[in-house]
C-alpha positions in Angstrom: -60.9 23.3 38.1 -60.8 19.3 36.4 -60.9 20.6 33.4 -58.0 23.5 33.8 -56.1 20.7 35.4 -56.1 18.2 32.4 -55.2 21.2 29.9 -52.3 21.9 31.4 -51.8 18.2 31.8 -52.0 17.7 28.2 -49.9 21.2 27.7 -46.4 19.5 29.6 -47.4 16.5 28.7 -46.8 17.7 24.7 -44.2 20.4 25.5 -42.1 16.9 27.4 -43.1 15.3 23.9 -41.9 18.5 22.1 -38.1 18.7 23.8 -37.3 15.5 23.3 -37.7 15.9 20.0 -35.3 18.2 19.9 -33.0 16.1 21.8 -33.4 14.0 19.5 -33.6 16.2 15.8 -30.4 17.9 18.2 -28.6 14.1 18.0 -29.4 13.6 14.0 -28.2 17.0 13.4 -24.6 16.1 14.5 -24.8 12.6 13.7 -25.6 13.8 9.7 -22.8 16.5 10.4 -20.2 14.1 11.3 -21.6 11.9 8.3 -21.2 15.0 6.1 -17.7 15.8 7.3 -17.1 11.3 6.9 -18.2 11.6 4.0 -15.2 14.4 2.5 -13.1 13.1 3.9 -14.0 9.0 1.9 -14.3 11.9 -1.3 -10.7 13.0 -0.7 -9.3 9.8 0.2 -10.6 8.8 -3.1 -9.1 11.7 -4.8 -5.8 11.0 -3.5 -6.2 7.2 -5.1 -7.4 8.5 -8.2 -5.1 11.1 -8.6 -1.9 8.2 -8.0 -3.7 5.7 -10.6 -3.9 8.5 -13.2 0.3 9.4 -12.4 0.9 5.3 -12.7 -0.9 4.8 -15.7 1.3 8.4 -16.9 4.5 6.1 -15.7 3.2 2.7 -17.2 3.1 4.9 -20.7 5.9 6.3 -20.5 7.1 2.5 -19.8 5.6 1.0 -22.5 7.0 3.8 -24.9 10.3 3.4 -23.4 10.1 -0.4 -24.5 8.9 0.3 -27.6 12.2 2.4 -28.1 14.6 -0.4 -27.4 12.0 -3.3 -29.5 12.6 -1.0 -31.9 16.7 -0.4 -31.3 16.9 -4.2 -30.6 15.4 -5.1 -34.4 17.7 -2.5 -35.9 20.9 -4.5 -34.2 19.7 -8.0 -35.6 19.0 -6.4 -38.7 23.1 -5.2 -39.2 23.9 -7.9 -37.2 22.5 -10.3 -40.9 23.9 -7.0 -42.6 27.2 -7.7 -41.4 26.9 -11.8 -41.8 26.0 -11.0 -45.6 28.8 -8.4 -45.6 30.9 -11.1 -44.2 30.1 -14.0 -46.3 30.6 -12.0 -49.5 33.9 -10.5 -48.4 34.8 -14.2 -47.8 33.3 -15.2 -51.3 35.5 -12.3 -52.8 38.9 -13.5 -51.1 38.2 -17.0 -52.4 38.2 -15.6 -55.7 40.3 -13.4 -56.0 42.6 -16.2 -54.1 41.7 -18.1 -56.8 42.1 -15.8 -59.5 46.3 -15.2 -58.2 46.6 -19.2 -58.6 45.3 -19.3 -61.9 47.8 -16.1 -62.5 50.5 -17.6 -60.7 49.5 -20.6 -63.2 49.9 -19.0 -66.3 52.8 -17.1 -65.1 
């Protein structure tokens, strides 16, 4: 009888431990599920940030291209200004030569 009582007690103890383990497993499963959901949210946020960075890089590339075009335009304008100064200087020189020639012609007449 006492042996049977001991076995019953051990069985009862084991069943109680088994219940405790099952409860712990349930809690751990719930925590794992929460962690997985959190991980999924973080991955989505990371993807959004990555997309924004790509958009920003694209915008930056476009801006750099515009800056490059503007720099080229400014360079062309500077070249044209220089050429215009040269043309004006040549024109002034030609005007002086024409006036000198007119004066010489007037003196000859």
